[in-house]
C-alpha positions in Angstrom: 122.3 83.7 81.8 119.5 83.7 84.5 117.0 86.5 84.9 117.8 88.6 88.1 116.4 91.7 89.7 118.4 94.3 91.7 116.6 95.0 94.5 118.8 97.3 95.9 117.0 100.8 95.5 113.5 99.2 95.7 113.2 100.7 99.1 109.6 100.1 100.6 108.2 97.7 97.6 111.6 95.5 98.5 109.7 92.7 100.4 107.0 92.5 97.5 109.5 92.4 94.9 111.3 89.8 96.7 108.3 87.5 97.0 107.5 88.2 93.1 111.3 87.2 92.3 110.7 83.7 94.4 107.3 83.0 93.1 108.6 83.5 89.3 111.8 81.5 90.4 113.9 84.4 89.1 117.1 85.7 91.4 117.7 88.7 93.6 120.9 91.1 93.4 121.7 93.5 95.3 124.8 95.7 95.1 124.6 98.8 97.8 128.6 100.0 97.3 129.2 98.9 93.9 128.0 99.2 89.8 124.6 97.8 89.8 124.0 94.0 89.2 121.3 91.8 88.0 118.8 92.0 84.7 116.9 94.6 85.9 117.5 97.6 88.2 114.4 98.3 90.3 114.1 101.9 91.4 111.7 103.4 93.9 112.5 107.1 93.6 113.6 109.3 90.6 116.4 110.5 92.7 118.4 107.4 92.4 117.5 107.0 88.4 120.7 109.2 87.1 123.0 107.7 88.8 122.1 104.1 88.1 121.6 104.8 84.5 125.3 106.4 84.3 126.2 103.0 86.2 124.7 100.2 84.5 126.0 98.3 81.5 124.4 98.4 78.1 122.2 95.2 78.7 120.8 96.1 82.1 117.2 97.8 82.4 115.8 100.0 84.5 112.1 100.3 85.6 111.8 104.3 85.5 112.3 106.1 81.7 114.0 109.3 82.2 112.0 112.6 81.6 108.6 110.6 82.0 107.7 111.1 85.2 108.1 114.7 85.0 105.1 114.9 82.3 102.7 113.0 84.3 102.1 115.7 86.8 98.6 117.1 86.5 99.4 120.6 84.9 102.3 119.5 82.5 99.8 116.6 81.3 97.2 119.3 80.9 99.5 121.3 78.8 100.5 118.5 76.9 96.9 117.4 75.7 96.1 121.1 74.9 98.8 121.3 72.8 98.2 118.3 70.8 94.4 118.8 70.5 91.7 121.0 72.2 89.0 118.3 72.2 90.4 115.0 73.3 87.2 113.2 74.1 88.6 111.4 76.9 89.5 114.7 78.7 87.2 116.8 80.8 87.3 120.6 79.9 90.2 122.1 81.7 91.5 125.4 82.9 95.2 125.5 84.2 95.9 127.9 87.1 97.5 130.7 87.4 97.3 130.9 83.4 93.7 130.6 83.0 92.6 132.4 86.0 90.6 135.3 84.4 88.8 133.2 82.0 87.7 130.9 84.9 86.3 133.8 86.6 84.4 134.7 83.4 82.8 131.2 83.3 81.9 131.2 87.1 80.3 134.5 86.8 78.4 133.9 83.4 74.8 132.6 83.5 74.7 132.7 87.8 71.4 131.3 87.4 72.9 128.1 86.6 75.2 126.4 88.7 78.6 124.5 87.5 80.4 122.2 89.4 84.5 122.5 89.4 87.1 120.0 90.9 90.6 121.6 91.8 93.7 119.4 91.8 97.2 120.7 92.7 99.4 119.7 90.0 102.0 117.6 92.3 99.0 116.5 94.7 98.6 112.8 95.4 96.3 110.2 97.1 93.6 112.9 96.9 95.5 115.7 98.8 94.7 119.0 98.4 91.6 118.2 96.0 88.3 120.0 96.5 84.9 120.9 94.7 83.4 124.2 94.6 80.3 125.7 92.3 79.9 128.8 90.2 77.8 130.8 92.8 77.9 134.6 93.0 80.4 134.2 95.8 82.5 131.4 94.6 85.0 134.0 93.1 85.4 135.5 96.5 85.8 132.1 98.1 88.7 131.0 95.6 90.5 134.5 96.0 90.5 134.0 99.7 91.9 130.2 99.2 94.8 131.7 97.0 94.2 129.3 94.3 95.3 131.4 91.3 98.7 131.8 92.8 98.9 127.7 92.8 100.3 125.4 90.2 96.8 123.8 90.0 94.3 122.7 87.3 90.5 123.3 87.7 88.1 120.5 85.5 84.5 120.7 85.0 83.0 118.1 87.4 81.4 114.8 85.8 78.4 115.1 87.9 77.0 111.9 86.1 79.2 109.0 86.6 78.2 105.3 86.2 77.4 103.8 89.7 78.0 100.7 91.4 74.9 99.9 93.7 74.5 103.5 93.8 78.2 104.3 94.8 80.8 106.2 92.5 83.6 104.5 91.7 86.9 104.4 89.0 89.2 102.6 87.7 93.4 102.4 88.8 94.4 100.8 85.2 98.2 100.1 84.6 100.3 101.2 81.5 103.4 99.7 80.9 106.0 101.7 78.7 108.9 99.8 77.1 111.6 101.6 75.3 113.7 98.4 73.8 117.0 99.0 72.3 118.3 102.0 70.6 116.0 102.6 67.9 114.2 105.2 69.9 110.9 103.2 69.6 108.5 102.5 72.5 105.9 100.1 72.8 102.8 100.4 74.7 101.2 97.8 76.9 97.6 98.0 79.0 97.2 95.7 81.8 93.9 93.6 81.7 94.1 93.6 85.7 93.4 96.6 87.7 91.7 98.1 90.6 88.2 99.2 90.8 88.1 101.9 93.9 84.9 102.6 95.3 83.6 105.6 97.5 82.6 104.6 100.8 79.3 106.6 101.0 76.5 106.7 98.4 76.9 108.9 95.5 74.3 112.0 95.4 74.7 115.0 92.7 77.0 117.7 94.0 75.2 120.5 95.6 76.4 123.1 98.0 75.2 121.1 100.7 77.8 117.8 100.1 80.7 119.3 98.2 83.0 118.9 101.7 81.7 114.8 101.3 84.9 113.3 99.9 83.6 110.0 100.9 80.7 110.5 98.6 83.0 112.1 95.4 86.6 111.5 95.9 87.1 107.7 95.0 91.2 107.6 96.3 91.7 104.7 98.6 94.0 106.9 100.8 90.9 108.9 101.6 88.0 106.0 101.8 90.0 103.7 104.3 89.6 106.3 106.9 85.8 105.5 106.4 84.3 102.8 108.6 81.5 100.7 107.2 79.5 100.9 110.4 79.3 104.6 110.0 77.3 104.4 107.0 73.4 103.9 107.8 72.2 100.4 108.1 70.5 100.4 104.7 73.8 101.2 102.9 76.0 98.7 104.9 74.5 95.5 103.3 75.1 97.0 99.6 78.5 98.8 100.3 81.3 97.2 98.1 84.7 97.1 99.7 87.1 99.9 98.9 88.7 97.9 96.2 87.9 95.0 94.0 89.9 93.6 90.9 88.8 95.3 87.6 88.5 91.6 86.3 85.6 90.9 88.8 83.6 94.3 88.2 83.6 94.3 84.5 81.5 91.4 84.1 79.3 92.6 86.7 79.0 96.1 84.7 78.2 93.9 81.7 75.3 92.4 83.5 74.0 96.0 84.2 73.9 96.8 80.6 77.1 98.6 80.6 79.1 98.1 77.0 81.8 96.9 78.2 84.0 96.2 75.3 83.2 99.8 74.1 84.2 101.4 76.9 87.7 99.1 77.0 88.2 100.0 73.5 88.0 103.6 74.3 90.6 103.1 77.1 93.0 101.2 75.1 92.4 104.4 72.6 93.2 106.7 75.4 96.4 105.2 77.1 97.8 104.7 73.5 97.1 108.1 72.7 98.7 109.8 76.0 101.8 107.7 75.9 102.2 108.8 72.1 102.2 112.2 73.3 104.7 111.5 75.9 107.3 109.8 74.2 107.2 112.5 71.4 108.1 114.9 74.0 110.6 113.1 75.9 113.9 115.2 75.6 116.0 112.0 75.1 114.7 108.3 74.8 116.9 106.5 77.0 117.4 102.3 75.7 116.5 99.8 77.8 114.1 101.3 80.4 110.3 101.0 81.4 107.8 102.4 83.6 104.4 101.2 85.1 102.1 104.1 84.8 98.7 104.3 86.8 95.6 105.6 84.6 92.9 106.6 86.6 90.0 106.4 84.7 86.0 107.2 85.0 83.1 106.0 83.4 80.0 108.5 82.9 76.6 107.2 82.9 76.6 106.1 79.4 80.0 104.1 79.9 82.1 106.6 78.5 85.7 106.5 80.0 87.4 109.6 81.0 90.8 110.1 82.0 91.2 111.7 85.6 94.7 111.9 85.8 98.2 109.8 85.3 100.5 108.6 88.0 104.0 108.2 87.2 104.5 106.2 90.6 101.6 104.7 91.3 101.4 102.9 94.6 102.5 99.5 94.5 102.3 98.8 98.5 100.0 95.7 99.3 99.0 96.6 103.0 95.5 97.7 104.3 94.5 99.2 107.6 92.2 97.4 109.7 90.7 99.3 112.2 90.1 97.6 115.7 88.4 97.9 118.8 90.7 97.6 121.9 89.9 95.3 125.1 90.8 97.7 127.9 91.5 95.7 130.6 94.8 96.8 132.8 97.5 99.1 132.4 100.0 96.2 131.6 97.7 94.7 128.8 97.1 98.1 127.4 101.0 98.6 127.3 101.5 95.1 125.3 99.0 95.9 123.0 100.6 99.0 122.2 104.0 97.2 122.0 105.3 99.2 125.0 107.3 97.7 128.0 105.0 97.0 131.2 104.7 100.0 133.9 107.4 99.7 136.3 104.8 99.5 139.2 102.5 97.2 137.0 102.2 94.6 139.7 101.0 97.0 142.6 97.7 96.5 143.8 97.3 100.0 144.0 96.8 100.5 140.3 93.4 99.8 138.7 91.9 99.8 135.0 90.2 103.2 134.3 86.5 102.5 133.7 86.5 102.5 130.1 83.6 104.6 128.7 80.8 102.5 127.0 81.2 101.6 123.3 79.8 103.6 120.5 77.8 101.4 117.8 80.6 102.2 115.6 83.3 100.6 118.1 81.2 97.4 118.9 80.8 96.7 115.4 84.8 96.7 114.8 86.6 93.6 114.9 88.7 92.7 118.1 93.0 92.9 117.3 93.8 89.3 116.4 95.7 87.2 118.6 99.8 88.0 118.3 99.0 91.4 116.2 99.7 94.6 117.8 98.5 98.0 117.5 100.1 100.1 115.1 101.3 103.5 116.0 101.1 105.5 112.6 99.1 108.1 111.5 97.6 106.3 108.7 94.1 105.9 110.2 92.5 107.7 113.2 91.3 104.7 114.9 93.2 102.0 116.8 94.6 99.7 113.8 97.0 97.4 112.6 98.2 96.4 109.0 98.0 93.3 107.1 98.2 92.2 103.4 95.3 93.0 101.3 94.6 90.0 98.9 93.2 92.1 96.1 96.5 94.4 96.0 98.4 91.3 96.2 96.7 89.7 93.5 96.5 92.6 91.0 100.1 94.2 91.7 101.4 90.8 91.6 100.2 90.6 88.2 101.0 93.8 86.9 104.7 93.6 88.2 105.7 90.4 87.2 103.9 90.7 83.9 106.0 93.4 83.1 109.3 92.0 84.3 108.2 88.8 82.0 108.1 90.9 79.0 111.7 92.6 79.7 112.9 89.1 79.9 111.9 88.2 76.6 112.8 91.3 74.8 116.3 90.9 76.8 116.8 87.5 75.7 116.0 88.5 71.8 116.8 91.3 69.6 114.0 93.9 70.0 114.2 94.5 66.2 112.6 91.1 65.4 110.4 90.5 68.1 106.4 91.3 67.5 105.2 93.2 70.5 101.9 91.0 70.4 103.7 88.0 71.2 105.8 90.0 73.9 102.7 90.8 75.4 101.4 87.0 75.1 104.4 86.1 77.4 103.0 88.2 80.2 99.5 86.5 80.2 97.8 89.9 81.4 99.0 92.7 79.2 97.8 93.7 75.7 99.7 95.8 73.4 98.3 99.1 72.2 100.6 100.8 70.3 102.2 101.9 68.5 
């Protein structure tokens, strides 16, 4: 029986999934108005999961695990880790709001001469949204009350003020962990992908102080934030050394090793971390649904000594592969400007009375941006504040292609055999990019 992936409910990921299906010689299935067909039903949103689980047959797999996504939000994750161990070596000191508001306030007010830095993360936030830093000062409690943080569902963590730096820039890893529930035994297998994304801040790191707490381009590594920074806005001394926003983990680890980082020790710490967290998730699932898997995104930061810390777990790590390219616009005539924006020409475009407005002189930033390539049109979306267009990111295509193809290869092996007689290490070997880490 041929291996087929149903893309009906893959939504924004459909085109990339289709590309991977073709590259691997698999088949695509679609069933918009009937019972789902195919070996794997790829679902992009949780709201589609329940119906697909009910409609699928016993041999079909889904790419989401019922009940798992809810536990990955920041507050539930913090609660689960707290319930099982109050001193996980990979988890920063954490307070859950509003429950721990009084305890946090006491910490802020104790020893006012020694400032402590904290980071606030809304429980359901994503892409860096709603995250901010603050320091324990005589006015910090007042500031937090003004922001009504104590009434929100959020966590506050001790800020890791001494991260490992790459050429002076803060970075973290987006690592991909695949959780499989093969067969009806209720057991799970956890796999760590050896490829991932190293995500860099766009401005050099300076230890947190009241003067720079607002500088998200220096403190937060989220690509959704740092793509808004333009390299030429940085001081000239930083441009030459600045790494791109994203690089494959496989390229960065050897460079860290050259810097003297004990990469093997750090990677083992990541393996232990991921296995422990997934085991906690599995133990707390209300029901273990057979024949399903999920790709989780673990955001991991190394401190100055190379010790890994878990920042968060993403239930739906982005599998998008496009990147935003800001450009300068060559202003010439109303007709050409309409064409660049994808609009029809003005009705009176041929009138000689219409003259192109004199453009203001270009700033240093604008002059350094690339010109819009021929054949491309300016995008009208709000993903960037400058004129821009979208194109595939080679880094994302490479990394996320391996992540998705690898887990589907493992599912294909399990589906063709009885899970009870399979060795998960041999299953991982079929993927070429995943390591079996437990249990």
